Structures are given as C-alpha cells and as structure tokens.
N, C-alpha and C positions, 0 to 999 in steps of 0.2 A: 248508587252502582251504576248508573250507567253513564252519567253527568261525570264518575270519576273514570271512565274506562272513555270517556270522548275528549277527556282532558287531558289522560296519559297518550293518546293516537297523538290528538293535535301536538302537545312536547314531540312526541316521536317523527311526527313530519318534519318540521322545525328544524330538530337536529340534523335530518337528512340532508334538508335543505339549504342546511350551514356547509355537511358535509358534503354538499356534490361537484362546489368547483375544484375544491382538493381533489376527489376524484375524478372529473375531467382534466386535471393538470397533469394527474400520475399515470392515466391512460393513455392524454400523448406524449408526453416526456418520457415515460417509461416502459409499460407496457405494449404500447403500440411498437416501438424502435425496437426492442424483445423481442415481439411474437416475429417480426418482420425476419430481426435477423436468424433468429432459429428457420425460421422456411426457406431462407437462401441457401442457407448449409445445404437443404436438400436438393437443388435445383442448381441447371446452367447456368445461372445469370451471370451474366458481363454489364459493363457498363453500356446503358441506354438497347437494352436487349434484356427483354423476360427471362430468357433461360427458358426449358424444361424441366418436369418435375426428375432427379433420376434415381430417389430412397437414397441410399447410402453410396451411394457410388466414390464422394469426393472423401467421407470416410475412411472409405478402404483404402482409395489410395493414399491419404494422409498414413495408413499405417506402416505401408511400403517405404515410406519417405523418410533416408536417415536424418533430414536438415530438420523437420519436422523433432526426430525424437532429441536432436542437439538441441533443438530451441524448448523443448519442454524441460529436458534437463538441467536449462543453464535458466529459465525463469523458477525452476525449484528451488536451483543452489543458492542462486540468489535473492530468492526472497527468504530461505530461511535464512544465512546467513546475514543479511543486510536487517530485519527485522528481529536477530536474536542481540546485534550490535546495540542496535539502535534499545533494545531493552535494558539491556546491563548497561548503556553508557546512559540513556535518560532516568534511569534507577538513582545511579552515582549522582548525576547533576541534581537531582530535584533534590536526595538528600542533603545538599549540601548549602542548594539555592534556597530548603527552608531551616537555617540554622541560622540567628543574627547575627550581623558582619557588617562593619561599615560599609556602604556603597552595593549593598543586595538587589535595592530595584537596580542599580545600572547595570550590573553583571546580571540581571533578568532580562531584561531588557535587549541587551549583547546576544542572550540565549536564543533569543527567541524572532533575532535576522534573521536569519536563512529561512526560515518560513514564511517571512512578509516578501522575499524575493521575489518574483516571478519563475517558476521550474524553465523557462528557455533563455534566461536569460543567466539562470545560476548555471546552466548546464555548458551554454557559450564561455563562460568562465573559467570552467573547468576543463573546457577543452583547450582554450589557450594557455594554462596551467602546465598541459600534458602535452603538449604541444616538444616535439620529440627534436625540434632544431630552435624554435626562438620559448620555448616554452621555459619558464620560471621557476618548474620543479626540475627541470636538467641544471638549470645553471645553476643552482645552490646545490644540486649533490657532483656537479662538476668541479664548483668552483672550493669546493669543501673537500675536496679530494676522495670522496665517497665510492665515486667510480670514476672509471676512463674513459667509459665510451657514453652516449646521449642514452640515455631508455624509453626504447619503444613503446609507452606506455600504451598504445591507442593501434598500432601493429601490429604487435607480440601476441597472438593468439592466448596465450600463456597470463602475459599481465593486462592484457585489454578488460579482460572479467574484473579483476581486482580496482582496475582504476574505475571502471561503470559503478562498482560498490562501491569504490571511498564517494565519490562525486554524489548517489544517489542519498548514502548512510548521511553525509553529510545535512542534505537540505530537509531531510524525515524526521530528524534527531529533536528539534526544535517541540515538536506535534510531540513528543514522548514527552520530554521535557516539561511541556506547558500543563498537558493532562495528567502528569504525577503530582507535580506539585500543587497543582487544584486538589487532588484527592486528597494529599496529604497534610493541605490546609485546614482540611473539615474533621481531622480525627480530634480527637478531644486532648491536651495538655497533661491532664489527670490523669490518664492510662499510663504515659510513659513518667511524669512524677512517683505512681503507685510502684511501677515495672523497676526503677531505680534504686526506690526503699526498699525494693525487698532484694536488689540486690542486685538485676539483671543488668549487663554490659551493652553496652552499643551496639552492636549485630545479635547479638537476643532480646531487645529492643526493638530491631529492625525486622527480625524474622516475627518474632510472634504477634507483634504489634500491627508495623507499618503492615507488610505484605497482607494478610489478612482482612484489614482495612480499606483498600483500596484494592482485591482483588477484583471486583468486578471492571471497576477502571482499567488493572491491564487487561481482561478478557478483552472487551470492545477496543481499546487505544491497539492491541495487536489486532486485533481480525480487521479494521479499517485501514491499517499500515498494510498488511496483507497483500489487501487487495488493493490498493492502490500500488504498491512497490510490485506485484506478479502485473498490473497492467502499465508499467510506466514505460511508456512509447517514446515519449519525448529524448529520453535520458538516454536509450540506448540508439535512439535515430540518431541524435547529433552527435553524440561523440562516435560511433564505429560504424551506424548505420548495418550492424550484424555482420559487417565483416571484422577480421579477414578472411576472409573462404568460408561464409558463414557460420563461422569459429560464435560470433556472441550473440548471433540473436536471440530474442523471444517470441515467443507467442503471439506476442502484439506487432511486430516489427515482420515476422513473417506475413503475417495474415495481412499487413499492407501490402507489400511484396505479392503475395497471391492476389491479391484485390484488387490493387490500383496500378501497381508498377505492371502484372501480369494480364492484368482486364480480363482476372476471374473470382466475379467476387465470391461465385458461391463457396470455394475454394476458400479462399479468403472465409469467410463465416464459420464454415467447419472447423476451421482451426479454433475458434475463440468459442467455439460451443461445444467443443470436445472436452472440453475443462468444466463448461458450467454445473454440472452433477458437483463438481470436487467442491465449489465454491459453495456451490447450496448445499449441500451438508455441511461444509465448517461451520454455515449460519447459522442453520438449524440445531446443532449442537451447541451450539454456546449460547445461543436463544434459551433453548430449555434450559441448559445446566443452570444461567443468571435467572430465570424464573423459579427455579424449583430452588434456590437458595432463596426464595426474598417470598419461597410458600405459596406462589399462583402456578395453578394446576392448570 
C-alpha cells in the first residue's frame, strides 16, 4: 500500500512539474497584468509616476462623466448589433457552404479571407472606402444617382457608428462561418436523412437538428466574439478616433484617451475595470451551462 501511495505521489509531482511552465506563463502574461490593472484603477497613477491609493475616486468620477456613459452605450450597442449580425449571417453562410456544389472549397477560401487580413490593414482599407471625398462608396453612390451629396460616413455622428459596425462585422464574420462550418460537418448525415424521410422540411431540419447539434459551438463563438468586439480598439481608433465630439467612443478608446493622451493611467484603468464583472459573469454562466449539459458538476 505504501508503495502504491508513493507511486501516486510521484506521479502527481511529475504532473505538476509538467504544468509548472504553463502556470508560470499564465501568471506572467495574464494574471500579473490583470492584477496590476485592477490595482492601478484604485490609484492616481500616471506615466512614470507611481501615484497614490485613492480608493473608488476614479470610479466615482466616471459615474459623473457623460462621455463614459456614452462610450458604455456605444460599446453595448455595437457589440450586441455586430455579434447578432455575424451570428445570423454566419449561420446562413455556413448552411450554404456545407451543401455540395461546384467550387465549394474555393468559395470557402474566399469567405475566410477577411479573417486572414491583419486588422489594421483591413480597417485602413475601410477608412479609404468611407472617405467622404475620395472614397469608393461615395463614388458609387454618386455615380448611380442614389445620393446627391457625399455621405459623411465617419464625420456624421448618426452614420459613423453604422460605418464602424459594417467594418467590424465584415472582418469578424469569417470566424463565425469557420466555427459553424466545422460544427455542422460533425453532424451525422443519417440524422438529416431520417428527418427527410419523416417529412421534415429544410427549416424544420435546421431548427431541430442543426441548431441543437452545434449549440455549444454557437455559445463559445458568441462569447469569444462578444469579448473581441467589445474590446475592438483599433477599429474605432483608426476610423473615427472616438469622434466627432466623442460620439463614437467605446470604452477601450476612452481608456486610451484618459490613460495616454491625458496621462491619467488610473482613470483609464478604471474605465476598463468597471465592466470586468459583466464579462466575468457572462463567462461563468456560459461555462456552467455547457458543463451542466455535458453532465459535469
């Protein structure tokens, strides 16, 4: 018995030894920056200045800042709208791309192409297309007679958010298509054949077979995309910089403005830390739901 316990203990030590490098990487690259960011939000820290602990003063200041609430609203509206659009379009495209037709692999490659383009390059391309003087979109609209004057895609507050949403949805859609196509390819064809024999139509098969079979894939994809979209700094910064008149700020660009442009690192950190509980709650709920469906307690 003692030999068995010694062998088990030795095996456990070896397992922990293999996990130790990963644990160190997580601590250095994830845990430490996170803890430091949370601590910074409670201080008056600035660039090259350690600052002092000021408690919840930074958060209290945010509560009285109308720009913060505008940025929060923009972040939520853009995230919900963009993710919903990518979800619907991604499901529709995935259904089409899993059907047999000539040139399917080539079409799949084209569908995944935006995901391979570096984010900054893609946004710069959209900025050129949205240019109100030399942009291709205004040239097409004016040339076709649909509009009489150039559309201020990035300088009109009512239009700028739509422009940001279009650019972000275009770049993020291939991720949804890729995930959904992979999930649908794991569904046994016999299920669809049996449903067709029973008289189920295409919509009925999609609703009762496809969706339940890839529900976990949908949940994971939506969760990851929501986090990425909410924190999509480069899209807003390159297209509008948060303007005009702070109308298109999202929380990451507002944090950048506070932290680096105004040299208030503590205030900038508070902007992002203020929404951490929301994301932690979403991640915990989705993870518990998926584990519960798998029978894991």
